[in-house]
N, C-alpha and C positions, 0 to 999 in steps of 0.2 A: 504494500500500500504506500502510495506517495502521500506524505503528510506534511507538506510545506505549510509551516505554521503561517411594418408597413411604411417603408421608406417612401415618402411622397416626393414627387418632382422628378421621377425618372421613369422612362418607359423600358420595357423589356425589348431591347433593340437587337439582341444577338440572334434571335431565332424567328425566321419569317413566319412560321406557322402560328406562333403565339400572337403575332401582330396582325393576323387576319388572313391566314391561309385558306380558311373556309369562307365561302362567299355569302352564307346565310346562316341564321341562327338555327340550332337544332330544334326540331319539332318537340312539342311538349311531351309526347310519348317516348322520346328518346333523349331525356334531359341530362344523362350522365356526361361527364367530361369526355370529349372525343379523344380517342387513343393518341392522336398526334399532340395533344395538349396534356399528356399524362406520362411522358417519358422522363425517367430519372436514372442517371444524370442527364440533364438536358443536352442535346447534341449541339455541336458547333453551328451547323446549318441544317435545317429541315424544311422542305417545301412540299406542300400537298399538291397532288396531281388529281384534279377533279375528274370523276368518271372513270377512274382506273383502279377501283378496288379489286383485290385478288382474293378468291375464295379457295381454301383448301378443300379437296374432295377425296373420295376413296381412291381416285386414280392419280393423285399427286405423287410425283417422284422427287427425291432429293438427289441432286447431282453435285459431285465434289471434284476438285481439280484432279485431272488424270495424273496418276503417278505419285500423288502426295498422300502418304499414309497419315500424316498429321491432319490434313484437310478432311480425309475420310473419317478420322476419329471425331472431329468436330461435327461432321454430319451424323455420325452415330449418336453422339450426345444429343443433338437437336431432335433426331428421330425418336430417341428414347423418351423425351418429354412429350412430344406431340402424339406419339402412338398411344400412350397411356390414357390420355384424355379424349382423343378423337376416335380411337378405335380403328383408324386408318392404317393400312400396312406400311405406307411411306417407304418403299424400297429405295436403296441407295445404289447409284451407278456412277461411273466415270462421266464427267461432263464432256459433251461433244465439242469438237473444235468450232470456233465461231461463237456467236452470241446464242445462248440457250433460248429456245422458243417457248418453253413451258416449265412448270415445276419451280422448285427452289434450288438455286445454284450457289455453291460456295467456291469462289474462284480466287486463285493467287496470281491473277494477271489483270491488267487493265485498270487498276485502282489509281485514283488521283495521287500524285506524289506527296501531297500534304498529309496523307494518313500516317506516314511513318511506319514504325514497326508495331504499333499497338492500335492504330485507328482502322477505319473501315469506310466503305461506301456502300450504301444500300439503295437500290432502285426497285420499286414495286409498281407493276402494271397489272392490268387485268389478265394478261397472258402469263406473266412470270414474275418471280422475285429473284433478283440477282444481288448477291452479296460479294463484294470484292475487297481484298486486302493484300498486303505484301507478305504477311506471315499468318500462320495458323492462329497465333494469339489475336491478331486483328480480326480474323473471321469469328473467333470465339466471342470477342467483344460485340461484334455486330449481331451475333445470335441472341445476345441478351436484350438488345434493342428490339429485335424481331419478336421475341417473346412478349414484350410489352405492347406491341402493336395489335396483338390478338386479344380477345376477351380473356379476363383473368382466370376463367375456369379452364383455360389451357393448362394450368398448373395442377389440375385435379388428379388425384391418384386413382380415380375411377373414370370410366367412359361417360362423357357428357354429350348432350345434344348440341349440335351446331346452331346456326352457321358459324364457320370459322373464317372470318373476313379480315384481311389485311388491307388497310387503306392505301391508295396510291400515294407514293411519296418518293422524294429524292433526298437522301440524307448523306452528308459528308461530316465525318466525326473523327476526332482524335483528342488525346488527353492534354490537359494543361501541365500536369506533373507526371513524370514517368513512374513515380513510386506512390502507390495508394495502399495503405496498410490498415490492418486491424490486429490488436494484440489480445490474446486470451490467456489469462492467468490460470494455469492448472495446478499451481503449487498450493495456494490457500485452500481451495477445494479442488479435489481431483475430478477431472471430467474424462470419461472413457472415450475410446476411439470413435464410437458411433456418434457421440455428441459433437466431437470435433469435426467429423465429416459433415454432419448436418450444418454446422456453422460455416464450413468451407463453401457449401452450396449456396448459403445465404449471401456470403461475401461475393461470390462469383457473379451473381445476377446483377450486382451494382458495380461491376468492373473493378473491384478491389483485387490487387494482384500480389499482395504480400500478407502472410500470416505469421506474426511474431508470437512464438510460444514461450511464455514465462515458465520455465521448467524446474526451477529450484528456488526455494526461499526458506525462511526460518521455520515454516510450518510443514514443509515436505519437500522431498527430492523425488522427481518424477521420471527420470530417464536412466535406464540401466547402464552402468559403467562396469565393464568386466573386471578392470583392475582394482576397483574399489566397490565390491559387491554390497557392503552394508549400507551404502548410500540409499539404496532402494529397499532392501529387505528390512532395515531398521528405520532409516531416515524417511522413507516413504510410507511408513505404517500408520500415519495419522494425518489430521488436517485441522483446520480451524473448527473449534467446537468439539474436537475429540472423536470425529468419525474415523472410519477404517482407512481412509487415504487410498493409496494405490499408486501404480507407476506403469510406464510403458516399457515393455521389453524392446530390445532393438528391432525385432521383427514388427512390432506394433507401431513403433515410431516410423519405421520405413514405410509401413502401410499408409500412415498419415501423409508422409512426404510425397509418396507416389500418387495418392488420391488428389492432393492439392495440385500436383503437377498436371494431372489430367484436366484440371480447371484453370491451368495457366497461372497458378498461385505459387509463389516461392515461400517456403518455410524458413523462418529465421529463428534459430534456437537461442534462448537466453539462459545463461547460467550467471546469476547475479553474484558479484564479488567485489571487494573483500567483505562487505557487509551482507546482510540478509542471508546468512550462512549457518544458522543454528542447526538445521537438519543435518548438515555435513559435520559440524563440530560435535554434535551428539553421537554421530555414527563412528567417528574416529577421534579418540582422545589425543592422538599425536598432532592433530591439526590445531590444538589449543596451546597457547604459550605456557600454561601451567600443567599441561599433559593430563588434564582432567576433563572428561566429557560432561557437558552440561545436560540436563534433562531435555527431552523433547518438549516443544512448546506448541500449544494449540490456541493461544490467544492471538490478538492482532497488533500487539506492540511492535515497534520498529526501532532501529537505530542502536541496538544494544550488542549486536554480534559482529565479530570480525575474525577472519583468518589470521593466523600468527605471521606477521609480516617478516619477522627476523629468521624464521626457520626454513632451512632448505627443503624440508619435506613438503612444505606448503606449495612450493613451485613444482615439485615432482607431481603432486596431486593435481594442481591446476593444469599442467601440461598434459597429463593423462586424460583429464576430462575433455579438454579442448580437442585433443587428437581423436578420441573415440567419437565424440559428438560430430565433429567436422567430417569424419569419414562417412558418417551416415547421411550427411546433408549436402546435396549437390549444389545448392544455392550459393551465392557469393559472400554471404554475410554471417558473422558470428557476433551475438550481442553479449557484452560483458557486464551489463547492468551498471554497477558503479555508483549507485545513488545511496543517499542516506547512510553514509559510512561514518556516523557520529562517533563510533567506538574506535575509529582509526584516525590518527593525527594526519594533518595535511601532508607533512613530510613523509610519513609512512605510506600514505595513499599514493603519492607520486612515485615513491620507491617501488611499490607493488605494481602499479600500472606500467612503469618503465621496463619492468622485467617481463610482464605478461603480454604486452602489446606485440613484441616480436614472436611470441608463441602462436598468436593468431595468424600472423603473416606466414609463419613456417607451415601452418596447417592449410595454407592456400586460401585464407578467408580475409575479408575486409572487416575491420572493427566497427561495430555500432555500440553505443552506450548511452545511458542517460546523461544529460548535459553536464553533470559533475565531472565526467571524464575529461572535460576541457581543462581541468586543473593540471593534467599531465601534458607532456609534449606529444601531441598527436601527429601522425603522418597525415598528409593531405587526403589520403583515401579514407580516413576515419570519418564516421558520421555521428556527431552528437545528436541526441534526441531530446528536444526541449519539452519539459513537462511542468514548468513553473506557472505561476498565476500572474506574473508581471509581463511587461512587454519589452524587457531588456534582460540580457544575460551576458556578463563579462566572459564567462567560459565559452559561450557560443560565439560571440563576436570575435574573440581571439582565435578560435578554431577556424572561423570563416576567413579571417585575415591570413591564415596559413594555407588556405586552399580547400578547406573542408566544405561539404554541403550538409544541410541540416534537415532532419525530420521534425515536423512540428506536431506536438501533442499537448498544447496548453491545457492544464488540468481543469481550468474553469470554462473550457470550451469543448474539449475533445474527450474527456474522461467519461466513458459510458457507464461507469459504476456510480457516478454522482446521481443523487435523487433528482427527479423533475421538480418536486416541490415538497413541502413539509408533510404532505399526506402520502407520499410514495412509500409503499410497504417494504421495499428492499432498497439497498444501496446505501451510500455514505453521503456526507454533506460538507466535509472539511474544506473543499474548494468552492463551495457554494452550490446552489441549485442550478441545474442546467435544463431549461425547457427547450423545446425544439427550435424556437427562434434563436435562442442563445447559441445553440449548436451550429446554426447555419450562418448567423450574421457576424462573421469575421473573415478577414482576408489573409490567407496564408502568405501571400506574396508581399505583404506590407505589414506584417504583424510585429516582428522583432526589430528593434532599432539596430542598425548596423548589419542587417541581413536582407539584402535585396532579393527579389524573386529569383534571380539567376543562381542564388546560393541555396535555394530551397529544393531539396530532393523530393519532398512530398509531404503528405499528411498521414497520420496514423491515429486510429481510435482505440485506446487501451480499455480493456474491460477487466478490472481487478475483481477477485471473486470472494472477498471476505463474507459476503452475504449471498453469493450466487451458488446455488446447489444443483438446480435442475435445468434442462434445456428451456423450459418455460421462463425461468428466471433470466436466462441469456436473452431470449426473445424480447422480454418486457423492457430490459434496459437498453438493448441495442436498437430496437425499432420503436419509433421512427427516426432516431438520431443518426444511426449509421448511414442511411441513405443521404442525409443532409451532409455528412462529412464526405461521402463518396462524390457528391456533386462538387464540393469545394476542391477536391483533388482532380476531378476530370474536366469539368466544364470551364469555358473561358470566363474570366471575371466580368466581362461585359454583359454576360447573361444573368448575373447574380441579382435576384430580386425576390424578396421574401414573399410578397403577395402572389406572385405567379408560382413560386415553388410550393407554397402550402396547398394550392389547388392541385398541383400535380401529385404531391405527396398523398393527399386525401384520396386521389383516384388510384394510387398504387395499392392501397389496402382494399378498397371497395369501389366497385362500379356496378351500376344496375345490372343484375343477373351475371356479375363477373367479379366475384370476390377473390382477388389474387392471393392476398395473404391468408385469407380464411382457407382457401383451397390448399395452401401449403402447410396448414396447421400452425401458423405463426401467431403466438400469443402476444400481440403488440400493445403498447400503451396508447390509449385513445386520448391524445392531448386535445384540450379544448381550443388550442391555437390553430388546429387543422380542421378544415371543413370536410370531415369524413362523409363520404356519400353512403347513404343507407344501403345495406346489402340485400334488401329484399323489396319487393313491390316495385314501384316506379317513382323514384325521387323526382321532384320537379313537377308532379301533377298538381298544379296550383290552379285556382280559378283565375289567376292573373295571366295575361298574355305572355308568350315567350319573347325574350329579347330578340330584336331584329337589327342586324348591323345597318341596314339601309334606312331604318326609321329615325326620325328626329324626336328627341325627348326633351322636355322642359322640366324645370324644377318641380319635384313632387310626383313625377311619373313613376309608377311602380311596375316591375316586370318580374318574371321568373327566368332563372338561368342557372344551369348546373346544379339544380336541386335547391337553390336559395332564392329568397325574395330580395329584390334590389330596388332602392329608391334613388332617383336622380336628384342630385343636389342643385344642379343648374343645367342649362342647355348643353346637349351633347349629341353627337352622331358618330357612330363607328367605334366608340370607346367601349370595349367589352368589359362587362362587370367582372371584377376579380382578376383580370389579366392585364389588358392594355389600358385600363382606366388610370392614367398616370397622375392626374391632378386631384384625386379624391372625388371624382365625379359621382361615383356610385357608393351608396351606403349599404352594407350587408345587413339585412334584417333577419338573418338566420335561415334555417332549413324550411322547406315547404311542409 
């Protein structure tokens, strides 16, 4: 646990569809948010193509780039989701030469050069849907957008009734930051492989591409180390509150790493040191300066533990752990933790890090650490991860001056374990309450003084688990804030607008006859800040007329739109309630 003691006046200019890609208001009988206005993260560019809707049928095929096993794997992933809910066979075949004339095509040729290695281009017409990218990772990201263009029940684990219609659209999309991460603490409460896989799938659908696993702390050690077996058999035998704990065998950890890789997510292992090490100290007396093992701890206190900096066996231990974990982890990063080492003097801390940093390099990995590692002399390849509640950090700015890039996880913005408000049943509050708008309304590219956007590697959402025991607990704290952070990491800052985001977010969970998160069994927090669309019946069935883009409204005029009643404050034409109404033209009077 880290224990650091409606913007008015701007339009949503970055995405043409939100500024009027549809030419008429939705009829009252179909008042849910149109799919093109419900994509999270919002694309760089998306333009509707009228009269070009594409409908999946029992005859639809999925074509993948000929000769590419990775593209075929993405096709199989897509088919696995769609077959389950549609009941259609959706066979997979090599894409023909030339432009495919039917079906869904996943191609590694012909994409706009701006997509880079993670972006994609998606073009949907009545005849075909063509997804292009330069890499399979880009195709996979495009598939996540394609899922959101279909009714939410496409995520259902059982066969549902169609129609399965994809709107005509041209999308060009690529990320703002290459690194978009989430951290899961499995040390305070152990979470089994199945729970981690479930979280990986949730991360993937919002284009998050790094999973940081906090594998060791005072309350438990969760990864098998052959050369120090008591770390798990004893140090992993409990957890916060005194439960049974648990740990991953090397085979289980590899299973997680491989599953994440199949979703184009890189696993970053963290072994926190020199503090947060009581589970290790309790397992091996020789790691303590007094050669006496302390008892296992199941409370949530921090800052009291430290490896013995002066003993050579400490560095034998650390090198063994780094070597064994790095050998299991194909990704480029190893996270050293390094935070809250109050039981270690600054001089000892620097001594420790100066000896350990080369071990990480020798294992073929780049160092990541909480921002306190900036007290040591870091190589330019090292990445400090900022978790503070201020907007400045000497450690981070010094590291940036030496060439490092930074991951941003400010605790009062990005920590998913913080409560939403005083009534939240789980979570902590030491960094303050974080409602959805708080999670969304900050700019990673201009957040820390002395850290320009060019020095930001990306954004990460940590979820510490002092109070998190079940998958439902993870759901409740991560959603809907995780999609907010995902948009900060992916979408251009020019598209950032709370009023449009909250409408899109509300449509992620529930759209009329299309409950996406409900179909996934996701137990999210229903924030009062988000206009959640009702999951049953027909939202927007009001006695009021539906908003019409072509109509002229004067002050006091009241309409229905997207399941809400809206009142015009003054004269307006073409300003869409809840989206393009940039001057506070429309007042939201609640759901119909």
